[in-house]
C-alpha positions in Angstrom: 105.0 90.3 78.2 101.8 92.1 79.2 100.8 89.5 81.8 104.2 90.1 83.6 103.4 93.8 83.9 100.0 92.9 85.5 101.8 90.7 87.9 104.2 93.5 88.9 101.3 95.9 89.3 99.6 93.3 91.5 102.8 93.1 93.6 102.9 96.9 94.0 99.2 96.9 94.9 99.6 94.2 97.5 102.7 95.9 99.1 101.2 99.4 99.2 97.8 98.3 100.6 99.5 96.1 103.2 101.7 99.0 104.2 98.6 101.2 104.5 96.9 98.5 106.5 99.9 98.2 108.9 100.3 102.0 109.3 96.6 102.5 109.9 96.4 99.6 112.4 99.4 100.9 114.3 97.6 104.3 114.6 94.3 102.8 115.6 95.2 100.0 118.0 95.8 101.2 121.5 95.4 97.8 123.2 95.2 94.2 122.1 91.5 94.2 122.9 90.9 96.6 120.0 92.2 94.1 117.4 89.4 92.0 115.8 91.6 89.4 114.1 92.2 86.6 116.6 95.5 85.5 115.1 96.8 89.1 115.2 95.7 89.3 118.9 97.9 86.2 119.7 100.8 87.7 117.9 100.3 91.0 119.7 100.3 89.3 123.0 103.6 87.6 122.1 105.5 90.4 120.3 103.7 93.5 121.4 101.4 95.6 119.2 104.0 97.3 117.0 106.2 94.2 116.8 103.3 92.0 115.7 102.1 94.6 113.1 105.6 94.8 111.5 106.2 91.1 111.8 103.1 90.5 109.8 104.2 93.1 107.2 107.6 91.4 106.7 106.0 88.0 106.4 103.5 89.4 103.9 106.3 90.9 101.9 108.1 87.5 101.8 104.9 85.8 100.7 104.2 88.4 98.0 107.7 88.4 96.6 108.3 84.6 96.6 104.8 83.9 95.2 105.3 86.5 92.4 108.7 85.1 91.6 107.3 81.5 91.4 104.4 82.6 89.2 106.8 84.5 86.8 109.2 81.6 86.6 106.4 79.1 85.9 105.3 81.1 82.9 101.8 79.7 83.2 98.9 81.8 82.0 96.6 80.1 84.5 98.9 80.7 87.5 99.4 84.3 86.4 95.7 84.9 86.1 95.1 83.3 89.5 97.9 85.4 91.1 96.5 88.6 89.7 92.9 87.7 90.7 93.7 86.7 94.2 96.2 89.5 94.6 93.7 92.2 93.5 91.0 90.7 95.9 93.5 90.7 98.8 94.5 94.3 97.9 90.9 95.4 97.9 90.3 93.9 101.4 93.6 95.4 102.7 92.6 98.8 101.3 89.1 98.6 102.9 90.6 97.7 106.3 93.1 100.6 106.0 90.2 102.9 105.0 88.2 101.8 108.0 91.2 102.3 110.3 92.0 105.8 109.0 88.4 107.0 108.9 86.8 105.1 111.7 83.8 104.2 109.6 83.0 100.8 108.4 82.5 100.1 104.7 80.8 97.2 102.8 84.0 95.0 103.0 84.8 95.6 106.7 81.2 95.0 107.7 81.4 91.6 106.1 84.8 90.9 107.6 83.5 91.8 111.1 80.5 89.6 110.7 82.7 86.7 109.6 85.0 87.2 112.6 82.3 87.4 115.2 
C-alpha cells in the first residue's frame, strides 16, 4: 500500500536527520554550557556529552520504530497521515539543527527554536 511506503520513508527521514543531529551536536558541543536544550544539558551532566547524545539517539530510534510499527499495525489512514505529518515536521527541525551545527549559521527554524528556549 502506498501509505505504508510513505511511513517507511518517514522512518528513514527521522533516523537519518536524527543521526545528522547527533553527529553535528557531538562535533559542535565542547562543554555542557554550549547546549541550548535544558533537558539535554541535564542528561549531559549525568552521562557526559557523548553519552547523552547517543542515549538520546537510541531512545529516538526506539520511539521511531515502535511508533511506526504501531501505526502500521493499526491500519488507520488517520494515524498514518498523522505519523507522516508529525514525522516530516520533526525531520525538518532535526535537519535544521544539524545544518546549524555543521555550518555555524542560524536558519529560520533554529532562530525560532532559540527564541522559544530563551
